[in-house]
VOGU-3710 file (C-alpha; in Angstrom, 3 decimals, decimal comma):
1> mcikpeelfi> -101,724/-60,124/-45,025  -105,383/-61,040/-44,477  -106,009/-64,728/-43,793  -109,200/-66,075/-45,330  -111,615/-68,002/-43,066  -111,103/-71,272/-44,944  -107,380/-71,044/-44,205  -108,145/-71,242/-40,492  -109,753/-74,650/-40,979  -106,710/-75,866/-42,898
11> rnekwakkkl> -104,441/-74,634/-40,123  -106,670/-76,265/-37,510  -106,461/-79,603/-39,321  -102,672/-79,391/-39,412  -102,538/-78,430/-35,735  -104,810/-81,289/-34,654  -102,805/-83,783/-36,737  -99,544/-82,567/-35,212  -100,951/-82,890/-31,684  -102,039/-86,473/-32,340
21> eedseyftrl> -98,656/-87,331/-33,802  -97,024/-86,056/-30,624  -99,560/-87,705/-28,293  -102,294/-90,027/-29,583  -104,345/-89,585/-26,373  -104,091/-85,783/-26,242  -107,675/-84,929/-27,238  -109,142/-87,914/-25,390  -107,677/-86,683/-22,116  -108,547/-83,066/-22,856
31> seiqrpnylw> -112,203/-83,860/-23,564  -112,687/-85,890/-20,397  -111,675/-83,433/-17,712  -111,101/-79,769/-16,943  -109,177/-79,083/-13,743  -107,573/-75,670/-13,941  -106,280/-74,138/-10,743  -106,169/-70,621/-12,218  -108,761/-68,188/-13,487  -107,172/-65,625/-15,786
41> igcsdsrvpa> -109,069/-62,350/-16,231  -107,253/-60,622/-19,056  -107,540/-58,188/-21,925  -109,074/-59,158/-25,265  -105,961/-57,886/-27,051  -104,897/-60,486/-29,620  -101,241/-60,012/-28,676  -101,807/-61,449/-25,191  -102,637/-65,182/-25,587  -103,166/-66,281/-21,987
51> neivgmdpge> -102,161/-69,952/-22,129  -99,192/-69,357/-24,370  -97,454/-66,622/-22,411  -97,502/-68,656/-19,190  -96,631/-71,942/-20,893  -99,874/-73,782/-20,031  -101,796/-76,283/-22,127  -105,539/-76,122/-22,830  -107,405/-77,265/-19,722  -104,875/-75,781/-17,306
61> lfvhrnvanv> -106,121/-72,187/-17,363  -109,722/-70,965/-17,197  -109,895/-67,695/-19,133  -112,143/-64,643/-19,234  -111,176/-61,701/-21,453  -112,637/-58,297/-22,178  -111,415/-54,861/-23,237  -108,832/-53,690/-20,670  -109,434/-56,567/-18,216  -112,212/-54,838/-16,295
71> vphsdancla> -114,342/-56,429/-13,547  -117,505/-54,311/-13,200  -119,999/-55,457/-10,577  -122,766/-55,099/-13,165  -121,154/-57,491/-15,669  -123,168/-60,710/-15,392  -120,830/-62,453/-17,842  -117,714/-61,828/-15,776  -119,485/-62,668/-12,510  -120,752/-65,948/-13,969
81> viqyavevlg> -117,209/-66,871/-14,975  -115,880/-66,096/-11,494  -118,651/-68,114/-9,836  -118,159/-71,101/-12,126  -114,398/-70,985/-11,636  -114,599/-70,866/-7,843  -117,654/-72,967/-7,067  -117,532/-75,595/-9,819  -113,926/-75,825/-10,958  -112,491/-75,033/-7,531
91> vehisvtghy> -109,738/-72,694/-8,704  -107,471/-71,376/-5,960  -105,880/-68,509/-7,875  -107,530/-65,665/-9,777  -105,219/-63,424/-11,764  -106,262/-60,075/-13,163  -103,650/-59,657/-15,879  -103,292/-56,411/-17,775  -100,658/-55,410/-20,282  -98,617/-52,322/-20,969
101> gcggiraalg> -99,621/-50,205/-23,951  -103,277/-51,246/-23,659  -105,438/-49,538/-26,293  -108,463/-49,423/-24,007  -106,459/-47,657/-21,316  -105,075/-45,201/-23,869  -108,579/-44,433/-25,115  -109,801/-43,845/-21,550  -107,050/-41,281/-21,048  -108,365/-39,160/-23,916
111> dkdhgqidnw> -111,541/-37,189/-24,502  -112,541/-38,396/-27,978  -115,944/-39,898/-28,717  -115,612/-43,668/-29,229  -119,309/-44,454/-29,304  -120,674/-47,394/-27,310  -117,283/-48,371/-25,940  -117,118/-45,126/-23,948  -119,669/-46,631/-21,559  -117,254/-49,498/-20,920
121> lanikdvlrn> -114,245/-47,193/-20,699  -116,040/-45,287/-17,932  -114,852/-48,068/-15,603  -111,269/-47,091/-16,402  -112,019/-43,383/-16,203  -113,114/-44,013/-12,605  -109,627/-45,339/-11,920  -108,152/-42,303/-13,679  -110,283/-39,926/-11,606  -109,163/-41,557/-8,358
131> nyaeieaipd> -105,499/-41,258/-9,361  -105,724/-38,123/-11,487  -102,959/-36,104/-9,807  -100,463/-38,955/-10,089  -101,230/-39,625/-13,762  -101,205/-35,949/-14,751  -97,797/-35,503/-13,096  -96,236/-38,015/-15,517  -94,769/-36,066/-18,470  -94,572/-38,837/-21,074
141> endkvdrlce> -97,846/-39,994/-22,630  -96,773/-43,640/-22,957  -95,657/-43,682/-19,335  -99,055/-42,295/-18,360  -100,740/-45,154/-20,214  -98,515/-47,768/-18,606  -99,051/-46,433/-15,096  -102,805/-46,366/-15,613  -102,559/-49,952/-16,875  -101,027/-50,883/-13,519
151> lnviqqvrnv> -103,529/-48,888/-11,484  -106,393/-50,445/-13,427  -105,154/-53,949/-12,609  -104,906/-53,034/-8,930  -108,480/-51,706/-8,910  -109,861/-54,759/-10,717  -108,168/-57,042/-8,177  -110,089/-55,161/-5,498  -113,282/-55,447/-7,520  -112,915/-59,230/-7,695
161> aktsiiqkaw> -112,368/-59,371/-3,943  -115,489/-57,303/-3,271  -117,824/-59,668/-5,133  -120,290/-61,679/-3,080  -118,927/-64,791/-4,811  -115,402/-64,426/-3,485  -116,481/-63,269/-0,053  -118,736/-66,319/0,240  -115,830/-68,554/-0,762  -113,649/-67,038/1,962
171> rnkknvtihg> -116,410/-67,381/4,561  -116,608/-71,052/3,603  -112,865/-71,358/4,222  -111,968/-71,839/0,563  -108,391/-71,033/-0,297  -108,658/-68,367/-3,011  -105,946/-65,805/-3,751  -106,464/-62,884/-6,129  -103,353/-61,658/-7,934  -102,555/-58,567/-9,979
181> wiygltdgrm> -100,120/-59,141/-12,832  -99,099/-57,202/-15,927  -97,538/-58,312/-19,197  -95,003/-56,460/-21,311  -95,700/-56,549/-25,043  -92,157/-55,435/-25,864  -90,326/-58,104/-23,865  -92,877/-60,873/-23,299  -92,356/-60,812/-19,539  -94,908/-60,975/-16,743
191> rdlkvditgn> -94,614/-58,729/-13,707  -96,214/-59,247/-10,308  -97,693/-56,011/-8,954  -97,700/-57,606/-5,478  -101,260/-56,713/-4,559  -102,480/-60,190/-3,584  -105,723/-60,413/-1,630  -106,398/-63,600/0,320  -109,313/-62,831/2,646  -112,144/-60,576/3,797
201> dqihpayrin> -109,898/-58,748/6,261  -108,152/-57,053/3,312  -111,401/-55,517/2,051  -112,625/-52,120/3,211  -115,335/-52,626/5,900  -117,884/-50,840/3,701  -117,777/-53,729/1,226  -117,673/-56,694/3,611  -120,430/-59,267/3,593  -120,314/-61,243/6,816
211> s> -123,257/-63,626/6,533
//
């Protein structure tokens, strides 16, 4: 069923009214301050609503989303979000959160022409190339996708850590931890891939910026 644009405004009005009935100061408080302690870098997939799946209200989670939760060093948008989150909002946790069954990951595994998006998917194909033997050894196609989803998260965690923004924060003794998590569409559960990075000493020497 296709929802018409005007229906969204009707739904918004009902939602806002319900919020005020529950808490008359809800929007007043929300408009006055933003103090999230988490930056969520996630996939644009509409089935993965960041705040909702971790039970947080608006204002508690700073969110950046793109196709397949990629952190390229040439993406000024993503870098601006990271800088604002760390230097202005003072977040202490950055989570790269992927999800199983990701369409972007599945597309990167194939060889079909997808037009412009293939330039973006090249970031994922780099991850595939670096783990090609492992992925090719997996017999089931869906399992291949899910493993590449995990490996992509791990690589993007490293990419966040390698940015000059994060390295500067660590040099200035800011407490910033980068996490790699993944979400299951079929069960609604989050999984910790246990690849936390907390300082410059966990980065390959080739990428370290010391002053």
